[in-house]
C-alpha positions as CSV (number, residue, x, y, z in Angstrom):
1,M,-7.4,-36.4,61.5
2,T,-10.8,-37.9,61.1
3,D,-12.2,-39.0,57.6
4,I,-15.7,-37.1,57.3
5,G,-17.8,-37.8,54.4
6,F,-20.9,-35.8,53.7
7,Y,-23.6,-37.8,52.3
8,H,-26.1,-35.6,50.1
9,L,-29.4,-37.1,50.1
10,R,-31.3,-36.5,46.6
11,S,-33.5,-39.1,45.8
12,L,-33.9,-41.4,48.9
13,T,-35.2,-40.3,52.1
14,L,-33.1,-40.5,55.4
15,D,-35.5,-43.4,56.4
16,R,-34.5,-45.3,53.2
17,A,-30.6,-44.3,53.0
18,L,-29.7,-44.5,56.9
19,P,-30.4,-48.3,56.9
20,Q,-28.1,-49.0,53.9
21,L,-25.5,-47.0,55.3
22,L,-25.7,-48.9,58.8
23,E,-25.8,-52.1,56.9
24,K,-22.6,-51.2,55.4
25,A,-20.9,-49.9,58.5
26,Y,-22.2,-52.9,60.4
27,A,-20.8,-55.3,57.8
28,G,-17.6,-53.7,57.9
29,G,-17.2,-54.3,61.6
30,Y,-17.7,-50.7,62.7
31,R,-19.4,-49.8,66.0
32,V,-21.6,-46.8,65.4
33,V,-23.3,-43.6,67.1
34,V,-26.1,-42.1,65.3
35,M,-26.7,-38.8,66.4
36,A,-30.3,-37.2,65.6
37,G,-31.6,-33.9,66.1
38,S,-34.4,-34.9,68.5
39,A,-35.6,-37.5,71.0
40,E,-38.6,-38.1,68.6
41,R,-36.3,-38.7,65.8
42,V,-34.3,-41.3,68.0
43,D,-37.7,-43.0,68.7
44,H,-38.6,-43.0,64.9
45,L,-35.1,-44.2,63.8
46,N,-35.0,-46.8,66.7
47,A,-38.6,-48.4,65.4
48,L,-37.5,-47.9,61.7
49,L,-34.4,-50.1,62.0
50,W,-36.5,-53.1,63.5
51,T,-38.9,-52.9,60.5
52,Y,-36.8,-51.2,57.6
53,G,-36.7,-54.8,55.7
54,E,-38.4,-58.0,56.1
55,A,-35.2,-59.9,56.2
56,A,-33.0,-57.5,57.7
57,F,-31.3,-57.2,61.1
58,L,-29.5,-54.3,62.4
59,P,-28.5,-54.7,66.3
60,H,-29.0,-51.3,67.9
61,G,-30.7,-49.6,70.8
62,S,-31.0,-46.4,72.6
63,T,-31.3,-44.8,75.9
64,K,-34.8,-46.6,76.3
65,D,-33.5,-50.0,75.5
66,G,-30.3,-49.6,77.7
67,N,-27.0,-51.8,77.7
68,A,-25.2,-49.1,75.8
69,A,-22.0,-50.8,75.8
70,Q,-23.3,-53.9,74.1
71,Q,-25.2,-52.2,71.4
72,P,-23.3,-52.1,67.9
73,I,-25.3,-49.3,66.8
74,W,-26.4,-46.5,69.3
75,L,-29.0,-43.8,68.7
76,T,-28.9,-40.6,70.5
77,V,-29.7,-37.0,70.9
78,D,-26.5,-36.6,73.1
79,D,-22.8,-36.1,72.2
80,E,-21.9,-39.4,73.6
81,N,-20.1,-42.5,72.7
82,P,-21.4,-45.0,75.2
83,N,-20.6,-48.1,72.9
84,N,-17.0,-47.2,72.1
85,A,-18.0,-46.7,68.4
86,D,-15.3,-45.8,65.9
87,M,-18.0,-44.4,63.6
88,L,-20.4,-41.3,64.0
89,V,-23.4,-40.7,62.0
90,L,-24.9,-37.4,62.2
91,V,-28.6,-36.5,60.8
92,D,-30.7,-33.9,61.2
93,G,-27.9,-31.3,61.4
94,A,-26.7,-32.6,64.6
95,T,-23.1,-31.7,65.3
96,A,-20.7,-33.2,67.8
97,Q,-18.1,-31.4,69.7
98,S,-15.2,-33.7,69.3
99,V,-15.1,-35.8,66.2
100,D,-11.5,-36.8,66.9
101,R,-12.5,-39.8,68.8
102,Y,-14.0,-41.4,65.9
103,K,-12.2,-42.8,62.7
104,R,-15.2,-41.9,60.4
105,V,-17.9,-39.5,60.8
106,L,-20.7,-39.7,58.1
107,D,-22.8,-36.3,57.8
108,V,-26.1,-37.1,56.2
109,F,-28.1,-34.4,55.0
110,D,-31.3,-33.5,52.9
111,G,-30.5,-32.0,49.5
112,N,-34.0,-31.1,48.9
113,D,-33.9,-28.7,51.8
114,E,-32.1,-25.3,51.3
115,A,-31.6,-24.7,55.0
116,A,-29.9,-28.1,55.4
117,V,-27.7,-27.7,52.3
118,A,-26.5,-24.4,53.7
119,A,-25.8,-25.7,57.1
120,A,-23.8,-28.7,55.6
121,R,-21.8,-26.2,53.6
122,E,-20.8,-24.5,56.8
123,R,-19.9,-27.6,58.7
124,W,-17.8,-28.7,55.6
125,Q,-15.9,-25.4,55.9
126,Q,-15.4,-26.0,59.6
127,A,-14.2,-29.4,59.2
128,K,-11.9,-28.4,56.5
129,A,-10.4,-25.5,58.7
130,A,-10.1,-28.1,61.2
131,G,-7.6,-30.2,59.1
132,H,-10.1,-33.3,58.7
133,A,-9.9,-35.4,55.4
134,L,-13.1,-34.7,53.6
135,T,-15.2,-36.6,51.0
136,Y,-18.5,-35.6,49.4
137,W,-21.0,-38.4,48.5
138,Q,-24.1,-37.7,46.3
139,Q,-26.9,-40.1,45.5
140,T,-27.4,-40.9,41.9
141,D,-29.7,-43.5,40.3
142,K,-26.8,-46.2,40.7
143,G,-26.3,-45.4,44.4
144,W,-23.8,-43.2,46.1
145,E,-21.1,-41.5,44.0
146,K,-18.1,-40.0,45.2
147,A,-18.3,-36.3,43.7
148,G,-15.4,-34.4,45.2
149,A,-12.8,-34.3,48.2
150,G,-11.5,-31.6,50.2
């Protein structure tokens, strides 16, 4: 079964946390699909990943950029894996039909939005019922802290 980590944003926004998570994934050799809730969010994240840090570089692309197979990080609204990714990052409450095609899934949700927290709890229950290995990560002043497992 797939390892699914639920990442509870508490102090940092998605715009600050996502580049950090993607840097770690890329450094760890993962190919990544980031699935967002809208085309506008994909455009925003695409621009963000070029500008989030002065010396930072995360190779990525989206449909507008093309060459999906060559992109280590692919940004999309579709449930697709055109870059043969082994990690899926879900934001904005996006869901994928089959997480089994990935080694690892990160479900990143806004802990300051009650509806987002409730939806994440429901996704947790669904993933647990499907037999996936679950972990829960919570932002602290020191970074991400593993707070529980399912």
